[in-house]
N, C-alpha and C positions, 0 to 999 in steps of 0.2 A: 645437714646430712642429705646427700643427693639421692633421692629415691622417690618413687611414686607413693602416694598416700591413699589410705582407705580407712573408713571408720569401722571399728569392730563393735562399738556399742557396749562398753563395759558396764556392768551393773553398778548402780549407785549404792553408796553406803546406806545401810538401813539403821533406823533407830533401835536401840536395844532396851533392856530393862533399866529402871531407875534405881535399882538396888546399889548401894555403895558401901562396901565393907571397909575400905581403906581409909585411914585417917592420917593426916600429916603429923598429928601429935605423936604418932607411933615411931617416927623416924627423925633423924637430925635433918634440919632444913637450913636453907639460906635464901636470901632475897636478891634477885637480879632483875634490873629494869622494872621494878615495882611488882614482880611476881614472886611468890614464895613457892618453893618446891624442894623435893628431896635432894640432899647434898651428895648422896652416894648411890651407886648402882646396886640393883638387886636382881639376881637371876636373869642376866642377859648375856648374850654372846654375839660378837660381830666377827665376820670372816672377811679379811681383805681379799678383794678380787684383782684389783689393779690400782696402782698409785704412781703416776708418771708426771715428771716435770713439764710444765707448759713451755718453759724456756726452750726445750728441745724442739718445739714447733715454731720457734721464732716469734712467740707472742710476747714481745717486749712490753706491751701495755699492761701485762699482768705478771711480770717477772717475780719469781720466788714462790709461785703457786703451783700446785699439782692438780690434775684431774684424778679423782679417786672414786672407786666403786667398792662398796661393802654390802654384804648380806647380813641381816640381823635376825636374831631370835630373841623374843621377849617371852619368858616362860609364864605359864599360867599361874594363877594364885599370887598376884601382886608382884609380877616382874616389873622393874622400874628402870627407865632410862633417866638419869638424874638431870636436874635443871642445868641448862647451858645456853650460851648466847650464840647467835649466828651473825653477829655484826661483822665478823671477818671471815665468814664461811658460807656463801650461798649454797643451797642444797635443794634437792628434790627427792622426796621419799614416797615410795609406792607400797601399799599394803597388798601382799600376795595372798595371805590367808589369815584367818582369825579376826578378832576385834580388839582394839585398844583405844584408849582415850589420850588425847593430846591436850595439854594445858598450855595456853599461849598468852604472852603479854599483850597481844594486839586484839584479843577478843575477850568478851566478858564471861562466856560459858565455855566449858570444856567441849572438845570436838570428838565425836565418835568416828573412828576410821574402821571400816569393814573392808573385806577383800574387794579390790577395785577402787579404793579411795587413795587420794594422794595428799601430800603436804608440801606446799611451796614455802621454803624457808628463805625469805628474802628481806632485805632491809635490817633494821635493828630489832629483830625479833628474838625473844627469849622463850624457851619452852621446855617441857618435860613430858614423858610418856608413861602411861600406866596400863598394865594388863591385869584387870581384876577378875577376868573370867577363868574357867578351868582349862582352856585350850591354849597352846602356844600360839604366838603371833609371829608371822614371817614378814620381813620387810626387805626391799632392795633400795639402797640409798646411793645417790650420786652427789658429789660436792666438789667445789673448787676450794682446795685446802691450802692454807698458808703454811708452806713448808720451810720458809725462810730463804734468804737469798745467798747465804754463805756457801762458797765453794760449788755454786751451780754453774755449769758450763754447758753450752749447747752440744748435744751429742751428734755424731756423724749420722747423716741420713742414710738409711739402709738402701742398698742397691735394688732398684726396681727391675723386675724381669718383664719381658714381653707378656702381656696379660690381656686377654679378651674377656670382658664381662658378659655373662649370658643375660638374656632377657628375663625379667621377673616373671615367675609363674607360680601359681598355687600358694601365694603368700600375700599378706596384707600387713601394712605398717601404719601405726597411728602415733600422733604427737600427744604425749601425756601432759607435758607442761614445759614452761619456759621461764627462766629467771634472767632478767636483764642485768648483766654483771656490772655494767657502767652505772646504771641507776642504783644498784645495790650499794655501791661505794660513792654515791652522790657525785659522780663524774670525776672522782680522783684517779681512777684507773679502770682498766677493762674496756677501753674505748671501742664501742661498737660490737662487743662480744655478748654472747648469750650462753647460758648453761641450759641444755635441752635434754629431755628424756623421752624415749620412744618405747613402744611395745610392738612386737611382731609375732604373728603366728604363721608358721610354715607348715603346710600340709604335707603328708607323705609324697615324695617325688617332687616337691616344690623347691624353688630357688629364690633367694632374696639377695640381689646384688647391691653394692654400695661402693662409694669411694670417698677418700678424704683428699681435699686440696691441702696445700701447705698451710699450716696453722689451723687445721680443723680436725683434731684428734677425736676418736671415739673409743669407748670401751663397751664390750658386749658381755652379757651374762645369760646363761641358759637356765631357765627355771624348770621347765618340763621337757622331756624328750631329749633328743641329741641331734647335732648337726655336724656335717663335714665342712670345715672352714678352709676355703681356698684363698690364698693371699699372694699378692705380687712381690712380697718381700721375703718369701720362703720358697724352698724347692718343692715341697710336697704338702698336701693338705693334712690337717690334723682333725681329730674328732673332739668336739666339745660336748661332753655329757652333761646331764643335769647337775647344777650347782658349780659348773666350771665357766670360766670366762677368759677374756683376752683384751689386750690393748692394740689399737690400730692407729698409726700415725705416720708422719713423715711423707705424706702424699701417697701412701699405699692404697691399692685397690683390693677389694675382697668380695667374695660372695659366700653365702651359707646355704648348704644343700641338705635337705632332709632325705636321707637314704633309708630311714626306718619305716615302720608301719603305723606309727602314731604321730599326731601333730606335735610340733616343737614350738615352745613359747620362749621368746627371747626378749631381753630388755637391753636398751642402749642408753649410755650417757655420752653427751657430745658437747664439746665447746666449739662454737661456730659463730659466724657473723649473725647478729640479730636479724639482719635482712633476710637470711635464709628461711626464717620462720614466718615472715610476713605473709598474711593471707592463708596460711595453713591452719585449718580448724583444729583446735585441741579437743580431745575426747571429753565428754561431759561427766567427768568424775568429780566428786566433791565429798566433803565431810559434812556431818550433821551435828547440830548441837545436842549434847546429852545432858541428862539431869544431874544435878549435884546432890 
């Protein structure tokens, strides 16, 4: 993602109480990759934001896969994301609000994710999520999803109009996390590619420009506030309000302008060369071990 970076200093996840009311004996379970977890979902909802074939970007090294963005709600009082594997689906999940526990096959203790915490789902990891608190949990998730290769043809590249990107002002962007796609698949595919996630805050009157080269699509989602999205592949700007998003690809340029009177908070999922993230510091967010 071609843009200037600045650190926002997100809060680290904090340890919660050790009380644990949920028991696996209360639900049907199954075992994946040595980890036992609930077989079915409970009190969750995900909203698709964008789901676009990477073949449209000419990314032959990962044909049959889509870049996907979804927002999630895990309801309070034992909302459950059931156990599943990420062996064929690298992902980055960011906690927007609330607290939930993640159970993973690659760590001994469950992990507590609070607002500002992230989960990098890379390699042959299996996991499930639990919200045992009273408040709902909100997540934003980006993944490279195996959509299959049948009947997938490269789409026509949209016509790009003359477009001048403004200078960045009143906005900062930070790199939340990176998954090396090639390493995720042990070198079998995704040569040189990364799945990256970013967070931006645009102050009132601020502007955040970006652009995509061929083969570097991004998806944007607004968590708080609203922005005017200006794109080189459309005739007029559109407003992206809270909980709305869009896909940008085909080499299109864009900038997001905050014309409101409150800060706007945006999240981006990007497929880009791993080299684009070299030397760019990731924000110091992490999960903490929670009591069992």
